[in-house]
C-alpha positions in Angstrom: 21.9 -30.3 -37.4 22.9 -27.4 -35.1 26.5 -26.4 -35.3 28.5 -24.4 -32.7 28.2 -21.2 -34.6 24.4 -21.4 -34.6 24.4 -22.4 -31.0 26.4 -19.3 -30.0 24.0 -17.1 -32.1 21.0 -18.6 -30.4 22.4 -18.1 -26.9 23.4 -14.5 -27.5 19.9 -13.9 -29.0 18.1 -15.3 -26.0 20.3 -13.4 -23.5 19.6 -10.1 -25.2 15.9 -10.8 -25.6 15.8 -11.5 -21.8 17.4 -8.2 -21.1 15.0 -6.3 -23.3 11.8 -8.1 -22.4 12.0 -9.4 -18.8 8.6 -9.5 -17.1 6.3 -11.9 -15.4 4.7 -13.0 -18.7 8.0 -13.2 -20.5 9.6 -15.5 -17.8 6.6 -17.8 -18.0 7.9 -19.1 -21.3 10.4 -21.9 -20.9 12.5 -20.9 -23.9 13.6 -17.8 -21.9 15.7 -20.1 -19.6 17.9 -21.1 -22.6 17.5 -24.8 -21.9 17.5 -26.9 -25.1 16.0 -29.8 -23.2 12.9 -28.0 -21.8 12.1 -26.0 -24.9 12.1 -26.6 -28.7 13.3 -23.1 -29.4 16.8 -24.2 -30.3 15.8 -26.6 -33.1 12.8 -24.4 -34.1 15.0 -21.3 -34.5 17.7 -23.2 -36.4 15.4 -24.9 -38.9 13.0 -22.0 -39.4 15.9 -19.7 -39.9 17.3 -22.0 -42.7 13.9 -22.5 -44.3 11.9 -20.4 -46.7 9.4 -18.3 -44.7 5.8 -18.2 -45.5 4.1 -15.1 -46.7 3.0 -12.7 -44.0 -0.7 -13.6 -44.6 0.0 -17.4 -44.4 2.1 -16.9 -41.3 -0.7 -15.0 -39.6 -3.3 -17.6 -40.5 -1.0 -20.5 -39.3 -0.3 -18.8 -35.9 -3.9 -17.9 -35.4 -5.1 -21.5 -36.0 -2.5 -22.9 -33.6 -3.3 -20.2 -31.0 -6.9 -21.3 -30.8 -6.0 -25.0 -30.8 -3.7 -24.4 -27.9 -6.2 -22.1 -26.2 -8.7 -24.9 -26.0 -6.0 -27.3 -24.7 -5.0 -24.7 -22.1 -8.5 -24.3 -20.9 -8.6 -28.1 -20.5 -5.4 -28.0 -18.5 -6.8 -25.3 -16.3 -9.9 -27.3 -15.6 -7.7 -30.3 -14.7 -5.8 -28.2 -12.3 -9.0 -26.8 -10.8 -10.4 -30.3 -10.0 -7.1 -31.3 -8.4 -7.1 -28.0 -6.4 -10.6 -28.6 -4.9 -9.5 -32.0 -3.8 -6.7 -30.6 -1.6 -6.7 -29.8 2.0 -6.6 -26.1 2.6 -4.1 -25.9 5.4 -2.5 -22.5 5.9 -0.6 -22.6 9.2 2.5 -20.5 10.1 5.7 -22.2 8.9 9.3 -21.1 9.6 10.9 -23.1 6.8 9.5 -24.7 3.7 11.4 -27.2 1.6 9.9 -26.6 -1.8 10.2 -29.8 -3.9 8.7 -31.5 -7.0 6.8 -34.7 -7.3 6.7 -36.5 -10.6 6.5 -40.2 -11.6 9.6 -41.2 -9.7 9.4 -43.4 -6.6 10.3 -41.3 -3.6 10.9 -43.9 -1.0 11.4 -42.3 2.4 13.5 -39.5 1.2 13.0 -36.5 -1.0 14.3 -36.6 -4.6 16.3 -33.4 -4.3 17.0 -32.9 -0.6 17.1 -36.5 0.6 16.8 -36.4 4.5 17.7 -32.7 4.9 14.3 -31.9 6.5 15.0 -34.5 9.2 18.4 -32.9 9.9 16.9 -29.4 10.1 14.2 -30.5 12.5 16.7 -32.4 14.7 19.2 -29.5 14.9 16.5 -26.8 15.2 13.5 -28.3 17.2 12.1 -24.8 17.8 11.5 -24.3 14.0 8.3 -25.3 12.3 9.5 -27.1 9.1 7.4 -28.5 6.3 7.6 -29.7 2.7 5.9 -27.6 0.1 5.2 -29.8 -2.9 4.4 -29.0 -6.5 2.9 -32.1 -8.1 3.4 -32.5 -11.8 0.7 -33.8 -14.2 -1.0 -36.2 -14.1 -1.8 -34.8 -10.7 -3.8 -37.6 -9.0 -1.4 -40.4 -10.0 1.7 -38.5 -9.0 0.2 -37.3 -5.8 0.0 -41.0 -4.7 3.8 -40.9 -4.2 3.2 -38.7 -1.1 1.0 -41.2 0.7 3.8 -42.4 2.9 5.5 -39.1 3.5 5.8 -38.8 7.3 6.9 -35.2 7.5 4.5 -32.3 7.5 3.6 -31.4 3.9 1.5 -28.9 2.0 0.6 -28.9 -1.6 1.5 -25.6 -3.4 -1.7 -25.5 -5.4 -3.8 -25.5 -2.2 -3.0 -21.8 -1.8 -4.8 -20.9 -5.0 -8.2 -19.2 -5.2 -10.8 -19.3 -8.0 -9.6 -15.8 -9.0 -6.2 -17.2 -9.9 -7.6 -19.5 -12.5 -9.4 -16.7 -14.2 -6.3 -14.5 -14.1 -4.3 -17.3 -15.8 -7.0 -17.8 -18.4 -6.9 -14.1 -19.4 -3.1 -14.1 -19.7 -3.5 -16.5 -22.6 -5.1 -13.8 -24.7 -2.1 -11.5 -24.3 0.2 -13.8 -26.2 -0.8 -12.8 -29.8 -0.5 -9.1 -28.8 2.6 -9.3 -26.7 5.1 -6.7 -27.9 8.6 -8.2 -28.3 11.4 -5.6 -27.8 14.3 -6.2 -30.2 16.2 -3.1 -29.2 19.0 -5.0 -27.6 19.3 -7.6 -30.4 21.6 -7.7 -33.3 19.4 -8.9 -36.1 20.9 -11.3 -38.6 17.4 -12.2 -39.9 14.7 -9.7 -40.6 12.7 -8.4 -37.7 9.5 -10.0 -39.1 11.1 -13.4 -39.5 12.5 -13.4 -35.9 9.2 -12.2 -34.6 7.5 -15.1 -36.3 9.9 -17.6 -34.8 9.4 -16.3 -31.3 5.7 -15.9 -31.6 5.3 -19.4 -32.9 7.4 -20.7 -30.0 5.2 -18.8 -27.5 2.1 -20.3 -29.0 3.6 -23.8 -28.9 4.5 -23.4 -25.2 1.0 -22.3 -24.1 0.3 -26.0 -23.2 3.9 -27.1 -22.4 4.9 -24.9 -19.5 3.4 -21.4 -19.9 0.0 -22.0 -18.2 1.5 -24.2 -15.4 4.3 -21.6 -14.7 1.6 -18.9 -14.3 -0.3 -21.2 -11.9 2.8 -21.6 -9.8 3.4 -17.8 -9.9 -0.1 -17.2 -8.5 0.2 -19.8 -5.8 3.4 -18.3 -4.5 1.9 -14.8 -4.7 -0.9 -16.1 -2.4 1.8 -17.4 0.0 3.5 -14.0 0.0 0.3 -12.2 0.9 -0.5 -14.5 3.8 2.8 -13.6 5.5 3.0 -16.9 7.4 6.2 -18.3 5.9 9.7 -17.0 6.7 12.0 -19.0 4.4 11.8 -21.3 1.4 14.6 -23.7 0.3 14.3 -25.0 -3.2 16.2 -26.9 -5.9 18.1 -24.3 -7.9 18.3 -24.6 -11.7 17.3 -21.1 -12.7 14.2 -22.4 -14.6 11.3 -20.2 -15.6 9.1 -21.3 -12.8 11.9 -20.4 -10.3 12.1 -16.8 -11.6 8.3 -16.5 -11.3 8.4 -17.9 -7.7 11.1 -15.4 -6.7 9.1 -12.5 -8.3 6.0 -13.6 -6.4 7.5 -14.2 -3.0 8.6 -10.6 -2.3 10.3 -10.4 1.1 10.2 -14.1 2.0 13.8 -15.3 2.2 14.8 -17.8 -0.4 17.7 -20.3 -0.6 18.5 -22.2 -3.8 20.2 -25.5 -3.6 22.3 -26.4 -6.7 21.5 -30.1 -6.2 23.3 -31.9 -9.0 26.1 -31.7 -11.5 26.6 -28.8 -13.9 28.1 -28.7 -17.4 28.7 -26.2 -20.2 25.3 -27.4 -21.6 23.5 -25.8 -18.6 22.9 -22.5 -20.4 20.3 -21.5 -17.8 23.2 -21.2 -15.4 25.5 -19.2 -17.8 24.4 -15.6 -17.8 25.9 -12.5 -19.4 27.0 -9.7 -17.1 24.0 -7.7 -18.1 21.6 -10.6 -18.0 22.5 -11.4 -14.4 21.3 -7.9 -13.4 17.8 -8.6 -14.5 17.6 -12.3 -13.6 15.6 -12.9 -10.4 17.9 -14.7 -7.9 17.6 -16.1 -4.3 19.3 -14.5 -1.4 21.7 -17.5 -1.2 22.7 -20.4 -3.5 24.2 -23.5 -1.8 26.3 -25.6 -4.1 27.2 -29.3 -3.9 30.9 -28.5 -3.8 33.8 -26.1 -4.4 34.1 -26.9 -8.1 30.5 -26.0 -8.9 30.7 -23.0 -6.7 33.6 -21.6 -8.6 32.0 -22.5 -11.9 28.8 -20.6 -11.1 31.0 -17.5 -10.2 33.6 -17.7 -13.0 31.5 -19.1 -15.9 27.9 -18.3 -14.8 28.7 -14.7 -13.7 26.7 -15.2 -10.5 27.5 -12.8 -7.6 30.2 -14.3 -5.4 28.6 -13.1 -2.2 25.5 -15.2 -2.6 27.2 -18.5 -3.5 28.0 -20.8 -0.5 29.6 -24.2 -0.5 27.4 -27.1 0.6 27.4 -30.9 0.2 26.1 -33.4 -2.3 22.9 -34.5 -0.6 21.8 -36.8 -3.4 25.2 -38.6 -3.6 25.9 -42.1 -2.5 29.6 -42.3 -1.6 29.4 -45.4 0.5 29.7 -48.1 -2.1 32.6 -50.5 -1.5 33.4 -52.7 -4.5 35.0 -56.1 -4.9 38.0 -56.7 -7.2 38.6 -54.3 -10.0 39.9 -56.8 -12.6 37.4 -58.4 -15.0 36.9 -60.6 -18.0 39.1 -58.9 -20.6 37.3 -60.6 -23.5 33.8 -59.8 -22.3 33.7 -56.6 -20.2 30.5 -55.4 -18.7 29.5 -51.9 -19.9 26.8 -49.8 -18.1 25.5 -47.0 -20.3 23.7 -44.3 -18.1 21.4 -41.7 -19.7 20.1 -38.5 -18.1 18.8 -35.8 -20.3 16.3 -36.9 -22.7 15.8 -39.3 -25.6 18.1 -37.4 -27.9 21.0 -38.6 -25.7 19.9 -42.3 -26.1 19.5 -41.9 -29.9 22.9 -40.3 -30.3 24.5 -43.2 -28.3 22.8 -45.8 -30.4 23.8 -44.0 -33.6 27.3 -43.9 -32.3 27.4 -47.6 -31.5 25.7 -48.6 -34.7 28.3 -46.7 -36.9 31.3 -48.9 -37.7 31.4 -50.7 -34.4 32.0 -54.3 -35.2 32.9 -55.6 -31.7 29.6 -55.0 -29.8 29.2 -58.8 -29.4 32.4 -58.7 -27.3 30.8 -56.7 -24.6 28.0 -57.2 -22.1 25.9 -54.1 -22.6 23.3 -52.7 -20.2 21.3 -49.5 -20.6 20.1 -47.5 -17.6 17.4 -45.0 -18.5 16.5 -41.8 -16.6 13.2 -42.2 -14.7 11.7 -39.3 -16.7 12.7 -40.9 -20.1 11.9 -44.6 -19.9 12.6 -47.0 -22.8 9.0 -47.1 -24.0 9.2 -43.5 -25.1 11.6 -44.4 -27.9 10.3 -45.1 -31.4 10.1 -48.6 -33.0 13.5 -48.3 -34.7 15.5 -47.6 -31.5 13.5 -50.1 -29.5 14.3 -52.8 -32.1 18.0 -51.8 -32.0 18.1 -52.1 -28.2 16.4 -55.5 -28.4 18.9 -56.8 -30.9 22.1 -55.3 -29.4 21.7 -54.6 -25.7 21.9 -57.5 -23.3 19.6 -56.0 -20.6 17.9 -52.9 -19.3 18.7 -51.8 -15.8 15.9 -52.4 -13.3 18.0 -52.7 -10.1 19.3 -50.0 -7.7 22.2 -47.8 -8.8 24.4 -49.5 -6.3 23.6 -52.9 -7.6 24.3 -51.8 -11.2 27.6 -50.2 -10.2 28.6 -53.5 -8.5 27.7 -55.3 -11.8 29.6 -53.1 -14.3 33.3 -53.0 -15.2 33.1 -49.7 -17.0 30.6 -46.9 -16.9 29.8 -45.1 -20.2 28.0 -41.7 -20.2 27.4 -38.4 -22.0 26.0 -36.2 -19.3 24.9 -38.3 -16.3 26.0 -37.3 -12.8 26.3 -41.0 -12.0 29.9 -40.6 -13.1 30.5 -39.1 -9.7 29.4 -42.2 -7.9 31.2 -44.4 -10.4 34.6 -42.8 -9.9 34.0 -42.7 -6.1 33.6 -46.5 -6.3 36.9 -46.9 -8.4 35.0 -47.7 -11.6 36.6 -46.5 -14.8 34.4 -44.2 -16.9 34.2 -43.4 -20.6 32.7 -40.1 -21.7 31.1 -40.2 -25.2 31.9 -36.7 -26.4 29.3 -36.8 -29.2 27.0 -34.0 -28.0 27.3 -30.5 -29.5 26.2 -29.0 -26.1 29.5 -30.1 -24.3 27.6 -32.0 -21.7 30.3 -33.6 -19.5 29.3 -33.0 -15.9 33.0 -33.2 -14.9 33.5 -30.0 -16.9 36.0 -31.7 -19.3 38.4 -32.3 -16.5 41.2 -34.8 -17.4 41.1 -37.6 -14.8 43.2 -40.8 -14.7 40.1 -43.0 -14.3 38.3 -41.3 -17.2 38.7 -41.5 -21.0 37.0 -39.2 -23.5 36.2 -40.6 -26.9 34.6 -39.2 -30.1 34.7 -42.2 -32.4 34.4 -46.0 -32.3 38.1 -46.6 -32.7 38.9 -44.6 -29.6 36.0 -46.2 -27.8 37.4 -49.6 -28.4 40.9 -48.5 -27.3 39.5 -47.0 -24.1 37.7 -50.3 -23.2 40.9 -52.3 -24.0 43.0 -49.9 -21.9 40.8 -50.2 -18.8 40.4 -54.0 -19.4 44.2 -54.4 -19.1 44.9 -52.5 -15.9 45.6 -54.4 -12.8 43.9 -53.9 -9.4 47.0 -52.1 -8.2 46.9 -49.7 -11.2 43.2 -49.2 -10.7 43.8 -48.0 -7.2 46.5 -45.6 -8.5 44.2 -44.2 -11.1 41.5 -43.8 -8.5 43.9 -41.9 -6.1 44.8 -39.5 -8.9 41.1 -38.8 -9.7 39.2 -38.8 -6.4 40.6 -35.4 -5.2 38.7 -33.6 -8.0 35.5 -35.6 -7.2 35.8 -34.8 -3.5 35.9 -31.1 -4.3 33.2 -31.4 -7.0 30.6 -33.2 -4.8 31.4 -32.9 -1.1 30.4 -35.9 0.9 27.0 -35.4 2.7 28.6 -36.5 6.0 30.1 -33.0 6.1 26.7 -31.4 6.1 26.4 -28.2 8.2 22.6 -27.5 8.4 23.3 -23.8 9.1 24.4 -23.4 5.5 20.8 -23.9 4.4 19.3 -21.5 7.1 
């Protein structure tokens, strides 16, 4: 188990490594973004640091074997990408504004996952502009690409800009990994240089097929866009991920606007940079936030330059839900557990509920999984636990589920914003070492924070006892922070994005 001391050590190590090694190839590895959810480096570093290291010869043999295994897998991935590439229409027309977005397994409906109907608002207010979506479709390409069949706005697939030369370039970069020099000059070594080199090299090899090759493909596609000189501006979802850094390095003089599209927390290490790290981290010309709270957080905690941070609105938010009465069955309250950031969050919640909680039968429990982490991704033990202890799995719209529930329970989900906006009490399970509360640990009247089952039961009982009048009072004391955190999209000024 990682403890806070280890976490601080890992973050400091990665920041200093980024300062010493930043380059196109370096940024292509996901671990450089310091996100424990997109890379296994955190766990890998902790466990390998604590374990007994293999002899240098065995280490070399092990890494060599895994390199060639992942090399074959990477070639297969490149071939997959090539067949998808040749199926795409090669349309390269002049565009004033591209909204760069991602397409995965989620249903899109008639709005974009990140920007909702922003493209419609831009076109309506600026009819003279040529505006288009620029989509990156995640694997499996052909299945996920079907989500775009009903997209009515102009759209271009990012990979359509590639050429055959780009595939060969990506292929040859794979052979640089075993020989890539890692600069430790800016790092305070607590382990030997050889041990740290082994940990990082092993991580690089493991990421060959889990981000590295796809990030390089994205880099080459954006480089082609830059050379064409037909695009003036790109608006994209800002998370400071590896692929974003490569995009910015590739685009050159094309204007870029990042949209910080969702909640933030102290777990978002990719958004927390040291004062030296921010100098070498590729950044867009402007970052538009979802509200004042996140704007100030990026500046004060993340060390982002104040002059590039602008206050926007919460495009993804739904602040229109009007609820019925706020009193409920005190003996059988309905709890909606919402998950957001991986299976580890689900497992921690189940372990929490399974430890000493003798009153689960008194609650109606419903689990709502994140689209990227559905229930069938859990192992047999956790699936069986859910079958035996959870009343139902959420399959309806978020609005319907919020109407159903009496109390919302979360670790890191931004759904807490919609819940409080709808006068629903919330309970934050503070059981994550990463300090994942998207409300940034703010004390709110309509929110309780718990770390154990005893406090969890007390929080449920407290909210069960409040009257409708008291609920409105608690809401009134909480909503001001929410309104500043996620500004209502009805206040959108399109000029902020242009």
